[in-house]
N, C-alpha and C positions, 0 to 999 in steps of 0.2 A: 612624814607621819600621816597618819590617817584618824581624821576627825570625825564623829557624829554629827556634829551641828560647830556652829562657831563659839557657843558661848559651855560646851561641855569639854574637860579634858580629855587628852589621847586615851585611845582605846586600844591603840598597835604601833609601834614604831616598826616602818619599813624603811630598811636602810640598802644603799647600793654598798658595792661591794668595800670592805673596811680594812684601810692596811693597818690599825694600832686599835690596843685594847681600849674598849669602853668601859667605864665603871658596872659593877652590877647592880649600883641601884638604877642607874640611868636606864640598862636593859631591861628591868623588871618593873619598872613604875607601871607601865600602862597594863591596863586588864589583861590585857590576850601577851603582854613581854614584849617580845622584838625580833623580826625576822630579817635575815640578811642575802643577799644574790651572792653568788661567788660564781667567777667564771670556769668552771672545771666541775668534773665529776668526784665531786667528794667521798673518798677519802684521799684521792689521787690527786696529786699539787694542791696541797693547800698551800699555801701564803699570796705572795703580792704580785708574783708571777707569774699566774697561774697559766694563762695564754701563752708565755714565750714557751715554757715548759712543755704544755701539750705539746707546740711544733718538734722543739728540738728534741724530746725522746721519738716522735715520728710516731705518735700516736695514732691509731686508724680512727677512734672514735673521740669527739670531745664533746662538749655541752656545756651546759651550769646547774648547779643547785640552789635550791632556796632553803637556807636550814635555818634554825632556831639557834638564836645567838645565845650562846652561854659564856664563862670566863677563860676560855682556852683560846686557842687561834683555828677557826673555821674547824673546831673541832665538836661542835653542836649538832643537837638531833635533825635527821633530813625531814625535810615537809615536804620537796617533788625535785625531782630530776629531770632533763629534756638532754637527749642527745644528739647528734649529728654524725654524720661522716666528713672525715678532715682529707680532703683532696691532695695529691703529693706537691702540689704547688700553693697551698693558702700559705697565706702570711697573716699576721696579728688583723691588719686590715680587713682581708676578704670575709676572713672569718666572723670578726667581729660584726662587720655589715652584712653578711647573709644568716648569721643562724642568733650569733651570741646578745646581741641588740634588740632585734625587731620580736625576738622569740623571747627573749628573758624579760621582755616587756610584758607580754603575754603571760607567759609563766607566774610573774611576781603578782599580774593579776587575777589567776587563777590560785594562786595560792592565798593571797585577800580573801577571796570568794568563799574555799574551802575553810579558811578558819573562822567568817562568818554563821557558816553553814554548820559549825562544831563538828566539820568531820576531817580537819585536819590532823593527819598522821606525827609521831614525831619517832623518828626510827632510826635505833641510835647507831652512831657509825660504824663498820669494822675495823677493827685493827688491820685487818690482811689488805693488804693494797694500799696501805697508807704512806704517803708521802710527803716532803716537805722540802721544796728547792730554795736555794739564797734567790734574795731580788736580785737581779737582771740590772748592772748598772756598768759605767763602760770600760771601769779598770777590770770587769770580773768576765767581758766579753769578746776576747781576743778569741782570733780561732788556732785550733789547735788543728794542723794538717796529718795529722798521723794517724787518721782516721779514713773509713768509705768515703766514697762522694757521695754517697745518700747523709752521713751523720755531718759532713760539712754543710752540706745545701740545708738539710733539719735545721741546724745554730745559725747561720745567715738569715732562714726567712723567720726563726721563732726571735732574732730579736731585729728585725728590719720593722717599724724605722726608728724604735728606741729599743736599746740604746745605741744599736747599732753595732753588729759586728765589725774586728776588724784586725788586723795585720799589718806587719810592716814591711813595704815596698820601697826600694831606691832610698833606702833609710828613712823616710816616713811614714806616719800612721795614716794608714789609708783605710776607710772604711766601705763596705761591700754592702750593697742594694739589690732585689730585684734577683734575688736567685732563682733558677730553672731548671731542672733534673732536665741533661741530655740524652739523646738517643747514641748509643755508643759507635752506631753503623754510622753518622753524621760523620763527615771528614771535618778536621777546624783547619781550615787553611789562614794562616794571619803570621803575624809578628811573635816571637818567643817574648816572654817576660818572666825574670827572676824574680821567685817567689822563696826568701829566706825560709826552711822546713819543710819547703811542699814536696813531694816524692819527684814532680817533674813541674816545670818550666808550665806557666800559663800560656796562652797564647790571644794574644786580642787580633779579636775576628770582625768583620763589616756588621755581625751581628752582635758583639760583645765581649767580655773575656771568659774564655774558656778555662776551668780550674779542675784539677785532676786531686781523686782521691790517692789512697794506699794500696787500696784495689784494680786501679787501672780507669776504674770509670771516671764518667764527665760531670761538671756542672756550669752551667754559666751565667753570671751577673750583668746585669743592664746598668749601672752605673756606679760610680765611684765617688767619694767624697776624701779632699784633703782634710789634712791640720787646719788650715786657714779659713775651714767653712766653703770652699767652692768646691760644686757638685759638677763631673765629667760625665759623658756618655762612656761605659767601658770601652768601646767601641774606638775613642779619638783618644785614647791614652797617650800616645807616641805623638798626637796633634795638639795635644793641649798647650798654648801657648807660644804653637809655633807660627803662627800665621802673622805675617807684617799689620799693623795697624793699619785701614783706610783713611786714606786723607778726605776730609768732609767738606762736599762745596757751599755755597753760602745757605741755601736752602735748608741744609741737613744740622750747618752749625745751628740755625735758627730752633733749627728740632732740638739739637743737644742742649740751648738754652732753657728751651721750657722746660725738659726734662731737669735739668740743674733746679730748675724753681719747684719742680715737684718733689723731688727728692730733700731739698731745705723744709717743705712744708710736713713733709711726715716726720724727718729728722730732726725734730726741733730742738735736741738737745747738741746738735751739733753746728757750728757758729757759722763754717763755710764746708760748702761742698765742693772738694777738689777731684781731681782725674785718681785719686788713691783713695778717696773716701770706700770703705767697705760698708754695703745696705745692712748687712745681721750684725758685725761687730758696733755700727753705729745704734744700736738697738732694735732693729725692724723685727717686727714679727709675722709671723703668716698672713694675718688679716690684713699687713701693710703690702705683701707680695700680691695679694687680689686687689687690692685699690692701684698698684703700681701697673698691674697689668690692664686694669679697666682705663689708668689715665692717658696711658702710653694708646688705646684704642681710638679714643676721642680726639688725638693727635693725628693719629697715624691708622688711619681704618683699615689700610692694607698691610699693616704692621698687626697681623697675627701672634700674640704672645703665648707662652703656656707657663703655669707658674717654674717649672722646672727650668726654664730658659733664665727666670732669674734666678734660682738656684745655683748654676753654672756658671753665673757671670755677675758677680757680687759687689765688684769695684766698681764705679760709676764708669772708669774709662771702656771698661771691658762689657758694661751694659750699653753704652750708646755702639760700640764698634759691633757688636750683637744683633742691635735695631738695625742700624744703618744698612749691615750686610742682609738683612730678611729686606728692610725697603727697595733695595738695588736687586733684589732675587738673587743673594751669591750667599746664601747663609750656609753653604757647606752641606745643602740634601744631600743623604746617601744616594749615590748612583743606581738607577736599576739596572741589574743585572740580567740580561735576556738570551738562553742559549737558544737562539734561533733555530727552526729548519726553513732554509729558501728554498724555493722552485721561483721557476722562470714560466709562466702563464698567463694567457691571456693579456698578452703583450706588456707584463708589468712584472715586474719580482716582488712577490709576496713573502712575507716574514712572519714565521707562527711560534710563539710560544707555546711548548708543549708541556712543562711541567706542571707540578699543582702551584695554584698562587695560594699561600697562607701568609698574613700578616706580613703584607707590602712585599713578598718574595716569591721567588718562583724557585721551587723545591724538588726534588724527588720524593716519591712514593717511599714509605717503608721499605727498606728491602731491597731499594732500585726496583720498584715492581712496574712493569709497563705493559701495554697492549698494542696493537695497530689498529689504527684508525684507516677508513677504506672508502675509496674514492667509488661509488654508487657508476659512476658512467661508464667506467672500463675493469673495477673489479679489482684493482690495484691498490695495494698500500700507498696510504699517503706520509706517515711517518709514525714511530710510535710515541706513544702519549702515557706519561706517569699514570698508576691506578691506585686509585687513592685506598690506605687501609684504615682496622677502625684509629690506630694510633692519631694519624693524618685527622680525621673529621674530629678527635679530640682537642689538638695542636688547633683547628682552625674555631673549633668552635671558644674555647680560652683566649684565642686573639682577639677574636670577635665581642667578648663577653669584657676584656680589658678595655677594649677600644669605645666599647659603649657606657663602660661605668668611672673608668678611669683615665682616658685619653680625650685627646682631642677635641672628638666629633661630639662627643657627648656634652660637652660645654660649649660649642660653638652656636655663634648666632645665627637665628634660621635663615636672616638672609643670607650670609655668609656659605652657610651649606648651599642656599637654591645657587649663589654663584659658580660654587665650584661644581654641581651639577650640572648647569649650562656651560661651564667651561669643557666638561666631561662631553656634553652635544657637539661642541665645536669640535673636538677630537675626533669622536665619531664620523661628524661630517668631513674633515679633510682626508681621513683614512674609506671613507664612503664605496671607491671602488674596489680598494684591499679586503673589504669586511665583506663586500659581495662574491666578490672572488673566491673567497674563502670558505662562503656561505656553499657558493656554488660547488665546486671539488669535495666540499665535505657530507653536502644533504642531499645535493641533485637538484637544487633549485635551480630553475632558468635565472639566467643573471638578469635580464632585465627585471626580471619580477624580485629578484633579491634585490637589486639594486631601489627600486622603487618601494616595495614594500618590507622585507626583510629587516632589509637595514633603514632604510628611508622611513619607514612608520616607528621603527625603535629611535631613531633622532629625535624625532618629532615628539614622542613618548616623555623621554627624560627632559625634554626644554619645556613642555608642558607639567610636568610636576617639579621641575626647578621655581617655576613661578608661584607654587601652591606653598613653597616653603615657610613662608611668613605669612600665611594666611591662613594658618591653622589654629582655629580659637575654640571655645567654650560659650557659655550662655551663662544670664544670672536669671533666675527662674524663683517665682514668687512663693512664699511656703506659708504655710498656717502659722499664723504670730500667738504665740500663748504671752500675753498682757501680765506687768508693764515691760516686758524685755522688746526687743523686736531682733528680726533673723534676715542676715543675708545667705542664701545658697546660691552658688555659682560652682559652673563645672568646668574645668582643665580637662584637654586632651594631650596625653602624653603617650610620648615611644612606649611599644613593647619590650623593647630589649635586641636580643640576637635573636635574629630570624631565618629558617632556613626554609630555603626554594629550592625545589625539585620540579625541572623541567623536560619535555619528550623533544621530539625529535623532529617533527615539521615542521616549528621553525624555530630553531634554535636560539638566535640573537633576540627575535622578537619577543619569543615566550620571557628569555631574560628581563627584558627590557619592561614589559606590562608588569611584571613583580616588583623586580627591583626597584625602579623609577620611584613608582610609591612608596615602599619599605625606606627608601634613603632621603627622601622628601620627607618622610615624618620623623626623622630622626635616629632609624635603627640599625642596627652592622647586621649584614649579611654574610650567611655561608650559602653557597648555592652547588647544587649538584646538577650540573648538564644532563642530559642522555649522554650515555656510556658511547653511541655510536656516530656523536656531532659535536666532538666536545671544542672544538677548534675557534669558531667565533665567542665563544664564551673566555676564554683562554686571552685571545686578542685585544678583549673587551678589559679583563683585568690588569693589563698592559697598558690602556689608553687611562684608565681608572689611576691608575698610581702617576702616570705622568700629566694626569687633569690637578695632581694633589691631594685627591683622599686619601687622609692620612691610615697610617698601617694598622690593620686588623678590621677596615670596615668592610671591604670587599673579600672574600674569601672565595675561591672555585675549586671545585673539588671532583674532577672527572672518576668515574667509576662506577660498579654495579649500582645497582637499586636493594639487592637482599643485601647490601653488606652498608652502604653509605648512605644510602636512603633510610634503612633500616635504623642505622646510627642515630643518623638525624631526628626521625620519628620517638627516641628513646631516649634522646640526651636530656637530663634534667636542667641544663642550662639555656637548651634552646623553648622562646616562650611562645612563638607562632611558627607554624608551617603553612607553605603553600604551596599547594600542588595544582599542574596540570596533565593530567594523563587518563588511562584506563579507569573504569566505573570499579573492576574488580581490584585493584592495587589501591585506588582512593580508599574504598571502604578498608582495607588491612592498614593503612596511613590513620585512618581515623582513627581504630581501635586500639593501635598503637599511642597515638597521642594521650588517647584519654588514660588509658593504663600508666604512662611514665609519668606526668607533671598536668592532665589538662590542662596541656598546652593551645592555644586558639590556631583553629585550623579553618583553610577556605579550599576549595575544592571546584577544578574546574575538569570535569570528567566526560566521559563520551557522549555522545550523538546520534540522533536518528532523525534528523530534519525534516520536517515535512515542505513542499512546496506544492501549493494548492494553484493551478492554471486554469482559469475561467477559459471558456466560451468568446465571452466578449472581450480578451486583452488586444494587447497591440502582438499580434504573432512574432514578427520579427525581433523585437524584443524580449518577449518570452522567450524563444529560443535560444538567442544571443547569451541573455541573463540566467538562463537553465541551462544552458553548457557550462556555465562560469562557474552555477552554483555547485556541482559536479565535479568539475574536470579541474577548476583552480588550485594550482600548487602540487598539479598531478593526484587530486583529489584527497590529496593527504592535510584534511583539512577539517578540523575538529565540529566547524558548523556547516560544512557539507552537506548539502540536502541530499540525505540520505535515500530520501523516498518522493519522487515525483509525482502525483495526483492529478493527471490531467483529463479535462470533461471531454465525456466519451463521443462528442460530435467533432471534436478539433483531435484528437488523440491520434487516427492515423496520417493528418497533417503532418502536426508535429513530430511524432518519430521520424515520417520520409525529410523532413528539413534536417534533423538533429543528426540524422544519418550523412547526409551530403556536406555537412558541414564536418563531423569529424573524418571526413574523406580527405579533405583540404590542409589537415591539420600534420603538423609537422613534426616527427618522433626523431629526437636524437640530442647530442651535444647540447649540454644547456649553456658554454660557453659560446655558443653559434649563438648570433645574434634574432638566428631567424628562424629558433628553435620554440615550437609550442609547447613542446610533452616533454619533459624530462625522466631520468629514471626514477623508479620508486628507490627510497631511502637507503633501505639495507636489504640483504637475501632474504632473511626471514621473514619480512613483511609482506615479500615477493612471493614468496612459497605459498603464505596466506591466503594471497588475493587468488593465484590458481586454485589454490581448495574451496575458496569461496566460492569462485564462478562456478566449479566443476557441480557444487550441492546446489545451485540456482539451476543448472540444467539438469539435476537428477531430481528434483522436486516439480520438475514438467512448465517451467519459466520458459520464453521464447528467448533464446539469445541472438539478438540480430546482428549484433558485430561487437568482434573483440573477442574477452574473455581467453587468452592466452599470452605466455612473454614470449615477448619478441628473440629471435635468436640472430642475436649479434652479444656481444661483450658489455656487460655491465647488468644493472637490474631492472630494464625495459618493461612494459606491460602496458598493452594495447587499451586504448580508451575503450569501454565496454558499453552497450545498452542490453539491458532485459526489458521485454514487455509480457503481457499476461501474469503480472504479478500477484500472486493471492496473498489475504491477509496472512494467512497460517505459517506462510512461506519461512524460513531461516530466513532467506536473502532481503526479507520485508520487514524482520524485528530487529537483525542484528547488523552493526555498524562495520561497513567493508573500508574504511578509511583508506580508500584508492579510487581512481579512476573509473567507478560502477555507477552505471544510471540504471535506477530502478524505477519502473515506469509502472503506473496502475491507471485504470478507468475509475470515472467516478461517477454518479449523477447526484442532483443538488442535495437531497435528503436526507443522505448517507456521510457526506466528505469528514466535516469537521469530528465526526464522533471517532471515524477511521483515522482521521489524523492525530488525535489527542491520544490512540488507545496504544501510547508505547509508554515504556518507562521510562524513557529519556526527556529530557524538555530544554535542550539549550537552543537551539535556534528553529526559526519556520517562514516561510513564505508565503505571498498569495499575489496573482498576476490578477488585475480587470481593471476596465475603465470606470468602474460604477463606484464611486467615494463611500457611498453607504453600503454597500457589500464588503469594499474592502475594512472599514473601520469597523462592520460588526462582526468578520473573521478575525479579525487581529485581535478584538478582544476576548474573543473565545478561545485561541491556540493558547494552549499551557503550556508556553516557552518563553524564555528569558529575554529572548528577541524576536519582533518579527517584521522583516523587509516586507515593502510595498512597491510591486513593480521596479524593483531592484533586489540584489542581492551581497554578501559580502562586502557590505559600504559599512564597515569601522570605523570609528573615528577615536585618538585620544582624549576626549572630552567626555564619549559615549559610554557610559558601564554596559561591562561585559561579562554576563553569565548567565547559567542556569537553572533549571526547576528540576524536582524530583532528582532521578539518578545520575542525572547530568552535573549533580554536585550544588554547592552555595557558596557564597561570597561572591565579591566585584571585581574584576579589574578594570581598569582605565576609567575615568573619568573623577570627581571627588568623592563619588561612594569608594573608591577602591583605598582612599587614604585612610577610611576606617576599618580596612582589615588590619592595617600597621599601627593601628591608636588603642588606645584603652582610656576611658571616660574615668574621670575623677571627680568626685562631688564633695564641696567643701560649705559647710555650712558654717557661720557665723552667729551669736549673738551678743547683743550689745544695747 
């Protein structure tokens, strides 16, 4: 009811959905009458179960109506309507939370505003398209199996959670929850379950209960509830009640008695809690479930329960048995099934997953599509990898969304989340040699570098961000106070939701770690697309994440093409943040797609042409050593590589001579050979671009001192290369090579800063000088996100990393990286 003031009568009745008739004298009493919110697009689905019938009918559009109340049933004139798309697997809960509630509040406010302004319409409801369906109750929600799979799915989801669609199975009434449509190409392997009236027996699989429509198509339900109120995972149907009770030790008996006292304090109407006492039949409600979960956590912090654990173990005995199994680590967690490709290489057996990783499982791509990933050392195929399709992206995003909104991850205590991330880092360390070997054969990284940097820094990154999980906090802010009232304003840092991450091929695991660790620490869920040419360490990471105990749906890995998978992630309406590392060209396209789709948050780490300025007063030996590292580190496949060296003219010739001498000592060869300095380029297309790049430099008149050619041997090897006499207008002075090509230009003091900054890139930079004043002056004026002084490539997990200008925006690493995956909410309270 809207009051103009505390002393005046109501001018307008604003009513929520009403399921009963209201006397007209009540409706017409206020000056402006009464308006009512209704959760359907009237005149369709009049009545109390409107949302249910929107889903049961499989409507593609849903929404709500604010209408003027009359003496009929939802038949009054329409004031306003808002519509939304109904997704194939929406439930009453998801569509309500996503649209009907938040947009309904806004729509009702808009309706009141229109009335206040005298602009509110009264649109007579048409008779065409008008429907009224009965109220859904348990006795009329029985499943009719003589329908298509889609119709059965719509019936189940339309009745989920209340009143619940049910059928007779094994002589008892069983209610079905959590229905999804299943791709018919997916084979269902499991134990058959006879269901009276169904066209085929259901199949109890490790993922759930597969059901068949009369059209031969399939759906799957996740949970089942029996007449006694007990709920189980559908995958556990044949295991329910089959486990022998475990015998409790003294410590566990103490825990059981503590929990008996907790049950007694909740179920005050029960005189004594015995083993057969049923939590819900004794009067417990949903709020009591939350309390019970928290009481367990207080007494046994390692026993992390979900609400559904209580629903599935309703008697005191079953509840204690479930808790004890969890405390012992024997809680029947579903075994991770991995179809490995195994290879004996580098004096070890490496085991590589090669399928997509979606919702905690390794699965084939739609249609079984695959591609071959190539070893750049010899050009041979390593294995066939599943090639994600658009439907796979949609499944992964849906899994990530459910894990964030409904799953354990979104509700988890930040400190517990940090423990899981730290456990993941420990597992990565245990598999460090295997990860480094996979990285070497898949990307060509020199094994010792992969061990230290590609993998070593990845482990450090996860450990660093694990520590941030319980330290994410807002602040209190003084604001102007209007007397006599007082105000308190504070901010909260909250996770964004489903985040997409798209990474390049130069540091496949480390780029994953830089973004994913911060993303997970902030409390988000992830759908990650590794580079198509280097997917294997990302898939191994997925296996380790599952074994570390990260809940299903938190991490999803989709090898595939950027044009298809990356584009769909950019466009997907349920992705709220996209982090990208790659080329400036693709970054611009991604940014545009993210803006057009749903204005999702974006962070971009793009191309570079980083200047390195070497003054004549430098430590020459160090400048040569670090200058070579700045270009040739990781075969030059390094986003912050020094794309152009400015060497003061008085030392130019000496510097070039020393560099060439050192290049001659470099060993080019097998990256698994511990004496190798320089491995193969990552893939054939990139090798061809390097050859073309150097040919362009020669044509433009730059002096090719050494290198510039493909090494004539199996694999994608390219010689370390040096160009001098490079002028500012030349292509090789402007564009990034992303390879082992050193571009050297002479300079005099008066113009070096202008030349160094005369680029559209601004990722990194460097300066070598013994003069600290000169170093600080130059570093202050270099327009780049990172400046190295008398060193290069010295990144650290605690130091923010990111560029300016067309090198992108946003930061990886350090505390600042967390802000890329958090949103700030301001709360103001008047008291």
